[in-house]
N, C-alpha and C positions, 0 to 999 in steps of 0.2 A: 602430634595431635592425634588422636585417633579418630578414622573419618565418620561413624557410624553414633561413636561417643554412648551408646545404650539405646539407642533410637532402635524400636520395634519393626521387622521387617517381614512380611507374609512371604513364606517360598512352596507354592502350590508344587506338588510331586517331589519334595525335597527329599526323600526317602531312596528315591533311586542314584543311579550311578552318578549322573551331570548333579542330580539333588545335591548330593552328597558334598560335592568338591564345590559347588554355590554356598552352600552352606559352612564350610570350611572357611572360606574366603570371607563371607559377610562376619563369621565369630572373629577370626583374626582381626576384622577392622574396627572391631566391637560393638556388634550388633546384637539383640537378641532377637532369635527367629521363631517364626511361629511356624510349623510345618504339617503340611497336609498330607494324608497318606492313606493309600487305599490297597495296596498289595501287602498283606500283612506280613508276608515273608519276608518282605524289605526291611521291615525292623530287625531282626535276627541278625543282620551285618550291616546295621546303618551305625556309621563311625559315631554318630553324636548322641546315642542313646547314654542318657544319664547326666549330659550336661546342663546344668541348670539355668543356663541361656539359650537354651534349645526347646520348645514346648510343639510336642506332637501333639497334632489333631486326626483322629482316624475317623475313619468313617464318611466322610463328607462326600457327598456327592456334587462335584461343580459342576454340573449340568442341571443341576435344581436350583432356580432362582431362590427361594424360600430359603434352603440351607446355607447358599451362599451369603443372602442377607442377615442370616443369625450370626453365622460364625465371623464376619467383618463387623458386626455391631457389636458383638461380644468381646473384642480383642481392647486392650491398652491403646493407648494415642499412637497412632500408625504413620511412619513416616515413608516406609516403599511397600510395592506387591511386586514380587516377581512370579512370573507363571510358566513354569516348565512343565505341568501335567498335559498330557498329550498322548496320542498314540499313531501306529502306524500298520498300514495295510497295501497292500499291491494286487492289483490283479488285471488282467485285458478287460476292456470295457464291454466286450461282448460275455464275459463272465462276471460282471456286478449287476447286482439289485439296486433298485432304488433306496433299500433300507441300507446297503454297504456305504452308498455315496451318502446318504443323510449322516450316517454311522461317523464318519470322518469329520464332519463337521460338528457332531456333537462332543466326538472328544478333544478337537483342537481348537474349533472357533468358538463356540459357546461358552466353554470356561473362560476363555479368555475375555469375553465381553461380560459374563457374569460378573467376574471377579475387577475386573478394572471399574465397573460403575459401584460396585461396592468399597473399592477402594478410593474412588474419588468421593464419596459420600464419607469414607472416615476420615480423608484428609480434612474435609470440610468442615468435619466436627471437632477437628482438633484445637486445643486452646493451649498451646504450648508458648504462644510467639514466634512460632516459625511459620512461615509462609510456603506453602506447595507440598509436593511430595515428589515421587518417581512410580514410574511403571516400568517394567520392563517384560516384555512377551518373546515368545520363541516362534520363530518362522521358519525356513529352510530354504536351500538353495533353489529346490525347482519352484519357489513362491517367486523368486527374482529371474528364474530361469527355467520358463515352464516347458520348455521343451525336454529338459533333464527329466519331466515328469510323466514321461512315456511308462507305460505299464503301472503307473501310479497314480490316475488321472485324480480320482478321489482325494488322496489325501496331498497331491500338489495345489487342486482348487481350495482346499480347506486352509492350507497354510497362506496361500495366497489371499486367501481373506484375512487372516492373522496379521498378515503385511500391509494391506489397505485399512485396516481397521487401525492399525496402530499409527499411521502416518494422517489418517484424518482425524483420530482423537488429539492428536500431539499438538496438530494447529488449533484443534477446538479448546484445549487445556491452558494453551501458551498463556495467557493473558492471567492464569492464576499462578505461575510457575511450577505447575505438575508436568514435569517433564515425562514423557512417553517414548520409548524406542523398543527396539527389537534387536535382536540378532538373529542371522541367516545362518546357520551351520550348514557344512556340509556332512561328511559321514563323521560321527564321533568315535573316538577311541576308547570302546566300552567292552568289557571282558564278552557282553554279548553279541557284540559286531565281530570281535575277533573270531569268537565260535562259528557264527553263521559264516564269515568267510575268510577263513584260516589263511587264503593265499595272496589276498590282498597286500596291496602294499601300506602296511598300518603306519610305517614311519610318517606317512604324508597325510594320515589323520589327523583330525582337531585334538590335541590334547586336553582332556577336561578341566585342569588347572588351570589352563589358557584361558580358553572359553569363560569360566567362573571369574576369572579377573577381569575380561571384560563387563561383563553381566554386574559383578559387584561395582565397581566404577558407573556402570551407567545408573544404577541405584541409588549411589550414596549424593550426600551434600556437596562431594568434591565436583561432580558432576554439574557444571554451571551452565553451561551453554548448550548442549547437544539434546536435541529435542525432534520428535517426528523423523527420526532416521530409522533405516532397516540394514543393520549394519553386515556385510558378507564378513563370515568367520569360515575360510575355506583351506586353512594351514596351505601344503603343497599339493593339494587336489585340484 
């Protein structure tokens, strides 16, 4: 039996490297994916372009509450929402401004909140006889091990906010069988990371297909009991 069986799933940031892997895992399990895209160049190499079960939604500012509400309200009945969109920056604290600090929250924590809230409203509006829904967020290893955030304090703080939000929301929605979880990866094995760190031990990094499999399970109806978790996805690192 196919896990998703045609269920509609949002994947924010779904045209990036991790997003493409997550969409592949979801499609293999039978989901119809609604993918947000902000970087137009990513569409040129998006492996799922042209798939009738993948709908790309371009130009949505995920830090704009009104835009996010409109996007979710216009979707078909929604089963799950996977939040991959975010951003990374690092700098010594003495070289950071308030705008830099706020910027990491605007890229990482605020879209997580807005999309989660909109997804909950969409789950509650569904009239297909199924109860609940699934939300999956992406934190990061420094969110669980803050000392690893030295030199990237704003990013670590923003991802820690994602982690805390996930756990609190997971408890809040437990009675509705809306399971909220997050993954906390270490370094992902992406072309961009390999180019930035050519001499690093790439074999110890987290493979995209492997983390996509974890995310797809957490988002699926097959996840019967896991909620409020921030799951370390570290590979061999």
